[in-house]
N, C-alpha and C positions, 0 to 999 in steps of 0.2 A: 193339484195343479191349480195355482191361482189365477184369476183372471187378470187380463193384461191392465184393465182399467183400473185395476185396485192395487194401491202401494201401501202396504202395512206401515212403512215407516212414519208417514204423517199421522197416521191414525195412533200409533204409539205415542208419537210427540204430543198430539192433542190430548190424550189420557193423562200425561203428566201434567200438562197445563191445567187440566180439568181438576186434578188433585190439588194442585196451587190455588186454584180458585175455592175449592172447597175448604181449604184451611183458612183462607182470608174470611170466607163467609162465616166459618166457626168463631173467628175473632170478634165478628161484628153482630154476631146473631143475638137476638133478644133472650132475657134470662128465662129460658124454659126448657124442660127436658125434651120435649117431643121435636124442638129444631135440632138438637144435639143428635137424636137418633136418626132423624132424616138425612143428616150429613154422613153419617157413619155407614148408613145403609147405601147412600148413593156411592161412598167411597168403595164398597163392596160390589157394587154393579160395575165401576170402573175396573176393578180387579179381574172380575170375570170377562169383560171385554178384552182386557189386556192379555189374558190367557188365550183366548181363541184368536185373536188377531196375531199373536207371537206363534202360536202352533201353525198358523195358516202360512207363516213366513219361513217356516222350517223347510230347508232343502231349495229355497229360492236363491237367485243370484244376489250378492250383497247390494245394497242399495245405499246411497250417500246423499247428504245435503249438507250445505254449508249456511250457518245461520247469520244473519246480519247483526251479530252480538260479538262481545268480547273487546279487545283492545285493538286499535290501528295497527294493521299489518299482522294481527294475531285473532282472526276470526274462529268462531267454534265451528267444529266438523263433527257430524253425526254420521253414524253406520250402523246398518241392521243387517248382520249376517246370521248363519245358523247358530254360532255359538252365543252371540247375544240373544236371539230368538229363544232358544233353550232356557236360559237363566231367566228371561221375561215370562215365560210360561210359569216357571217356578215361582217367580214373584207373584203373579197374578192369581195363581192357584191359591197360596199361602195367605194373600192379601183378603181375598173373598171370604175364607172363613174366619180369619181373625177380625175382619170390619164387621162381620155380622155378629160375632160375639162380643165386640166392642159396643155395638148398638144396645145390647142389653147391659153390658159391664159398666161402661162410663155414663154417669149422669151429666152429660154435657150440656151447658147451658145454666146450669143452676148456680155456678160460681165462676168467679173470673178464672180461677185456675184450670177449671174444666174447658172453658173456652180456649185457653192458651195451650192445653194438652191437644185439642182438636186441630189448632194451628201447627203445631210441631209434628203431629202424627202424620197428617196429610203432606206436609213438606218434607217428612222423612221418606213417605212413598216416591214422591216425585224424584228427589234426590238420587236414590237407587236406580230409578229409570235412566236418568241422566249418566250414571256411572257405566251402565250397561250399553248406552248408546254412544258414549265418547269416542271418537276417532282421532283425536290429537292430545297431546301430553297436557296442554293447558286446560282444555275443557274436562279432561279426567280429574285432574287435581282440583280444580274447582268444585265439581260435583262430589269429588270424594271428601273434600274438607266440609262442604255443606252437610253431608251426610253424617260425618263425625260430630260436628256441632249441634245439628238438631236432634240427633240420638242422644247426646250428653244432656241437653235440656230435657229430654223424655225421661233419662235414667234418674235426673235430680228433680222429677216432679214434685216429690214430696220433701222439699229441701230444708223443712224445719228440723229434721234430725241430723245431727252431726255425722253419724255412719253413713248415711246416704250422700252427703256432700262430699265425704272422704272416697266413698266409691266411685263417685262421678269424676272426682279429681283424677283418681289413678287411672280411669278409663281414658280420660281425655290425654294425659301424659303419655301413656303407651300408644294411644291413636297417633299423636303427633311425632313420636319416634318412628312409627311404621310409616307415616307420611314424608318424614325427611328421607327414609330410604328409597321409598319410590320415587321421591323428586330426582335422587341421585341415579337411580337406575334409568330414569328417562334421560338423564345427562349423558349416561354412557351410551344410550340406545339412538341419540340424536342422529339423524340422516345427513346426508352430504349437504354441505353449506348451511348446517345447523338446522335442518328441517324439524319441526315439532310435530308433523302429523304421523300418523301411524303409517301411512303409506310409504312417506319417506324412510321410516324407520326399517320397513320390511327391505327396502332396496339396498340399505347401507352394507358395507363390506366390514367385518370385524374379525380380529384375530382371536383364536381360542382363548386367551387371555381376559380380553374384553367381553366377550361372550359369557364366560363364566361369571366374571364380575357383575354383569348385569343380572344373571340368573340368582346369584347369591342374594343380592340387594331385593331383587323382587321377593325371594323366600323370606327374607327378614322383614320386609315392608308389609307384605300381604300377611305374613305369619303373625304380625302384631295384632292385625284385626281379626283374623282366623281363630287365634288362640293356640298357635304351635307352642310347644315347649322350648325356651322357658318364658315366653311372651304370653302366658295364658292367666296370668294373676288377676287380670280385671275381670274375666268372666264370672267365677264365683263370688266376686264382690258387686259387680253391675247387676246381675240378673236378680238377685234377691231385693236389690233397692228399687228396681223399675217396677211399673204396674205389669200385671200378667201378660196383656195383650202385646206391650212394648218388648217383654221379653221373648214372647213367641216370635215377634218380628225381628228381634236382633238375632236369636238363635236360629230361627227357620229360615231367613232370609239374608239377613246383612252378612253373616258369616260367609255366605255362598258367594257374595260380591267379591271377598277376597280370593275364593277358589277360582272365581271367573278371572279376576287379574292375573294370578299365577299361570292360568291356562293361556290367556291372551298373549302374555310375555313369553312364556316357556314354549308354546307351540305355534303361536303366529308371528309374533315380531322376532322370533330367534328360530328360524326354520331348521336349523341343524341342533341336534341335541346330542350331549356326550354321557357314556354310561356313568361317569362318576357323579353327574347331577342326579340320576336316578338312584343312584346308591345313597347318596345324601339324604335326598326326600324320602327314600324307602325308610331308612334308619330313623330319621326325625319323625316319621309318620308313625312307626312302630312304638318309638318310646313315648310319644305324645299320646298315642291310643292306651297303653299300658298304663301309662300314669294317671289318664283321666278316668279310666273304669276303676283303678284301685281306689282312688280318693272318693269316687262316687259311691262305692260300697260302703264307706264309714261315715258317710253324711247323716246328720239328723235333722236337717232341714230340708223341705221339699224342692225349693228352688235351687239351692246349691248342690242338691244330688243332680238335678237335671242339668244344671250348668256344667258339672264335671262330665255328666254323660255327654254333652256337646263337644267337649274337648276330645273325648274318646271318639266320637263318631268323626269329627274332622281330621284326626289321626289316622283313621281307617281311609278317608278319602285322599289323603296325602300320600300315604302308603301306595295306594292303587295308582295314583299319578306316577310316583317315583317308579314303580313297576313298569308302567307304559314307557317311560322315558328310557329303562334300561332295554326293553324289548326293541324300541325303534331304532337305539344306537346300535343294536346288533342286527340290524336288517331283518326284523320279525314282525312284519307290518300287522299280520293277523292277530298275533298275541298283544301287540301294542293297542290294537283297536279293542280287543276284548277287556283289557285292563283299563282302559280309558272309558269304555261304556259302563263298566262296573263302577266307576268313580262319579261319573255323571248320574247314573241310576241312584247311587246312594245319595247325592245331594238332593234329589227330587224326594227321595224317601224321607230323608232328614227333615226336609222342609214340611212334609206332611206330618209325620208322627211325633215330631218334636214340637211343633206348633200346637197339635192336638193335646199333648201332655202338659204344656205350659198354660194352655186354657183351661183344661181340666183342673190344674192346681188353683189357678184364678178363680174358679168356681168354688172350690174348696175354702179359700181364703174369703172369699166373699161371703160365704154362708156361716164360717165359724170364726173368722178373726184369727185363726191360728195357720201357722205354717211349719211348725215343729211337729215333726212325727212322733215325738213322745205324748203329745196331746190329742192325738187323733185315733181313728179307728171307728169300725163299724158303720162307715158312711154309706155302704152300700144300700141300707134300708131306707133312710131319709133323703138320700140323692142317687136314686136307680138310673136317671139318665147320664149324670155325669159319670157314676160308676160304670155303666156300659160303654161309654165312649172312651173312658180312661183304659178299660180292659183290651179294647182294640188296640190303641195306641202301644199299650205295655207289651202285648203279644207281637206287634210289628217291630217295635224296636229291639225286641229280645230275639228276633230273627227265625220265628217260628212260621212255617208255612200253613196255609197258602197265602199268607199277608206279604205286603211289599217288601218288608225289610229282608226277608229270607232270600229274595230273587238277587239282590245287589250283593250281599255277603257271599251267596252260592256262586255267582259269577266270578267275583274276585277270588274266591277259593280255587275255582278251576283254573284262572290265570296262575295262581301259585303253583299248583300241582304240575302245570305244564312248563315249569321253569327248569327241568333236566335237560330241556332242548338247548338252553342257552350254551354258546361255544365256550364262555368263560369258566374255567374250572373253579376259580373261587366264588364265582357267584352261583355256581351249582352246589357249593357248599353253604353258602349263606343264606339263601331263599329258602330251604327247608326249615332253618331256624325261624326264620320269618313267618313262615307257615304255622309253626308251632305257636308262635306269639299271637297270631291271628286267631287261631282255634282257642287260645286261653282267654283272650280278651273277650271274645264271642260268649264263651262260657260264664266269665264273671259278669258280662252285661245282662245275661239272662237272670243270674242270682240277683243283681241290684234291682232289676224290675220285679222280680218275686218280692223282694223287701218292700218296695216302693207301694205297691199295690195291696200287698196283704197287710202291711201296717196302717195305710191310710183307710182301706175299705173294708176290710174284713175283720171278723172278730167281734169283740165288744166295744163300746165307745168308752174311751179313756177318760173322758170328762162328761158330766150330766149333761151340759148344755148342747152336746152333739146329737142327742136324741132329737132336738127340734131344728136341727139345721134344714135349711130350704133348699129344694133343688133348683136347676138353672131355670130360667124364663124362657120363653118362646124364642126371643132373638139368640140367646146363648146356645140353646139346643140346636138352631139351625147352623150356627157356627161350627158346633162340634160335629154334627152329622154330616156337613159339607167335608171336613176333614176326614171322617171315618169313611165316607164313601171312596175319597181319593185313596186311602190305604188299602181298601179292599179292591177296587177296580184295578189299580196298578199292579196288585199281587195276584189277581185272578187272570188279567190280561197283559203279561210283561212284554209279550211279543210286539203289540201295538205301541206301547211306550219306546221299546227298543227301536221301532221303526223312525221315531223321531230323532233319537239319540244317535242313530247311525248316521244322519246327516251332518251331525257335529264331527263325529269321528272322521267321516270322509274328507270334511273341510280342513281338519287339522293334520290328519295323518296321510291324506291321499286315497285311503281304503277305508271300510267300515268291516262290521262283523260279517257281512256276505251271506252265508247260508242260514245263519243263526237268526235273521230276521227276515229272510227271503223265503223260507221254507213255510212248513206248516203252522198255521196261526195257535195250534193247540200245544205244541212243544216249543221250549227253548233249547237250542242246541249250540253251545258256545264253539265248538270246533268241528265234531262229528257225532252222528248219532251213536257210532260204535264206542265212542268214549264216553259220553255223558249227555243226557238230556233230561229235562224236568217240566213236567206238565202240571200246573197248579190246579187246574181243573180236575184232573183226575185225582190228585191229592186230596182235593176236599171232597170228591165223590167218595173216595175210600174211607175218610174221616166220617162222613156223614153215613156210610153204609156200616162201619163199625159201631158207631152209636147206636144206630136204629137196631141192629141186630142184637146188642146186648139188651137194649130196652125191651124188645118183643120177647127175648129169652126170658128176662126176669118176670114179665107180664104172664107168659105162658106157664112159666115152672111154677108159679103160685096160683094158677088157675084164675087170672084176671082180677085177683084179689089185691087190694091196696092194704099193706099192714104199716102202721106208725108206731115207732118205738122212739123214746129217747136216745139220742146218740151217746156212745161211750164217752166218757169223759175223764179217762185216766185215773179213775178211782176217787175223784174229787165231787162229790154231790154238789156243791155251791161254788163253781168257779166264778171269779171276777176278771175284769180287765187286767188286774195286776199279776194275774198268772200267763197272760199272754206273752209272746215273745216280743221284745221291743226293739226299735230301731238299732239301739246298741248292741242288744244280742245278736241281732243279724250280722252286724258288722264285726263282732269278736273275732270269729275265725279268720278273716282277712286281716285283722290287725295283727293277730298272732303269726300268721305265716309270712307277712310282708312288713313286719313291724320296722325293719332298718329303712324303709321308704318313708316313714311317717315321723312326725315330730309330736310325740304323746307326752302329755302332762296328766298325772294322776293324783287325785286326792284321796287318799285311803282313810277310812275311820278307823278310830282306836278302840279296843275293848271297853273303854269307859263311856264311850258317847252314849247319852240318853236317847238320841234321835240319830243313829248312824245313817251317813249318806256317803255314797260313792260317787265320785265325778271324774271324768276322763275327756281331756279335750285333745283332739287330734288336728295338727297343723301341717302346713306345707314347709318342708324343709327349704325348698328353693326360696321362700319368701325370705327367710332368715340368713340363709347362705348367700343370696344375690341381691335382692331388693333392699333389704335395710341397710348392709353395708354400703351400697350405692347411695342411698338416701343420705347417710352420714357422710360421705366423701362430698357430696355435692353441698350439703350444709357447711362444711369445713371450708370447701373453695368460697362459697358465698360469703362467709365470715371473713376470710382473708380480704376478698375482694370490697368488701363494704368498709374495710379500714381506709379505702382510697377515698371514701365519701366523708369529708370533714365538715362541709359546710362553710369553708372559708375560701375566699376567692385567691388568696394568695398562693395557695397550695395548687388550685387548678390552673394558674398561671406556670407554677413550676412543672406540672405535668405537659402541659403545652410546650413549654421550652425544651424540655427533655425529648419530647417526641420529634419535635423540629431537628434537635442535633443527631437524632438517631437516623433519621431520614437522610440528613446531608451526610452523614459518615457512609450509609449504605450506598447513596448515589456516587459519593467519592471512590469507594471500593470496587464499584462496576467499571 
């Protein structure tokens, strides 16, 4: 219960203004490294304060404010409710860890580019805050486009390289396609007398056709930012191009603003849902999830692997949202709350462990100047801090208990397993297939993480220079450990997390999970204790007990003596790094099984090659089937239109005269 005298909304607004001030100071600071580090550390403090303030606001009544900004007759409106507060908590936690890491990662202040990066970085944080606080279409679109523009500048920080400029351009194009769909969605949702505030949109009466149109436009618009299929193409291009802390922000936080927007429109501004919406979202989420995890399995670039993994996780969240819509449309509020809480929990989990993995990848790149999996290996010895943090993130994203990733996936699986209670017989047939797809994606995701961690950190170094790689510095360790703590605590105490999430579900659905978060703090009980329950502390105790028992047995069995002997090495007395499994080797079974999904180009050696080499390139079929034909069509249309541009005034007069005649004929016909 918050104090009456304390209003979280002005505090949150002050933090956004504070980040803007830090960005301006970053641009004007003197050229030394310490000044930049102070600014990033100050940004981390703002993130922690934001997380605490927003957590305080969970469950409180919504608060609003009208700013003296905007256009005449179109002022900006802000609103802080439980939905916005939850995503602000997510933003604050991720920013705290990422900014601490950035304090040691960026040498801000040493060059003009570093100072500009500091400006864009903190402006990016402020723009995301305003997206989450916006309470009218005008404010939302200004904040949304500001977020897209500033993130584009961050993606193209190292714009000297053509591939980075190309990745940034692709990101900007897809972002603006999504923005146009969102703008059209708000046009459909406008309130009586053209009201543009969210409050006016809530009170508007709409036919099922226009409500469905608004939802589909929102799905396309926010899907472009989130990376739903087939608008995912920018993610595997932009993430490798951006600095690693920026990749962590974009994957861990920015993608969740799209989820926030979809929830805001789908459950708040559209109070009535239809089962067909849920089926569409569920199907699209499952396809996105499977597509992302399969392409992650065959990647040989660390950051592209994590980018495709983000597509997989976002697909899982969308599938959970679709299931929540299906349950609510069939008047099953308890199961709808369960599916929605699973989606929100996974949003928080993904913000923590994906930010952690991108930062660990950044530390590896900073120490080795390599991001290709084929040139890494054995880094657990020279980089034990990074390897330990990455191990926690790997286990969490693989969905292993007792870490946080398991909880959200387990909750979603329980929701899928309860689908036989649906009254629609067709849905009862479809949802079990979706459950199988979810389990398949979870299994392949674990496989992908084994590949990621094993190739990067285990085995022998594949390059001699890797033996001299340096570990993360103190600031980078602090950022990594903060996110590690988040993964561990959210996994060990999920009921505490669900208490906050339940306020969001109650605000959007009218009821929450009930006994699942109101019972004993030791157990998570989605529906009833007779059906299923989960206690992460008991699971942890069981794991520690088994490990301790085995350790003691071995010690007693050999009379407390330690015996050392070389490990069996498959009969090879002198193994080298060339004998280890490679990233290509790990991905080969997936390529063989799911080959129709990939576009594979192979270069095979001939028997007469003096130095035979085998090359295989795996690409996205959708890029060649959808994006390239679209680009060629646009270029062709642009070529036709360019013929109108002759540079001669007589032709322009002819065009004007022809337009005037056409208008006169049109008026005459009316």
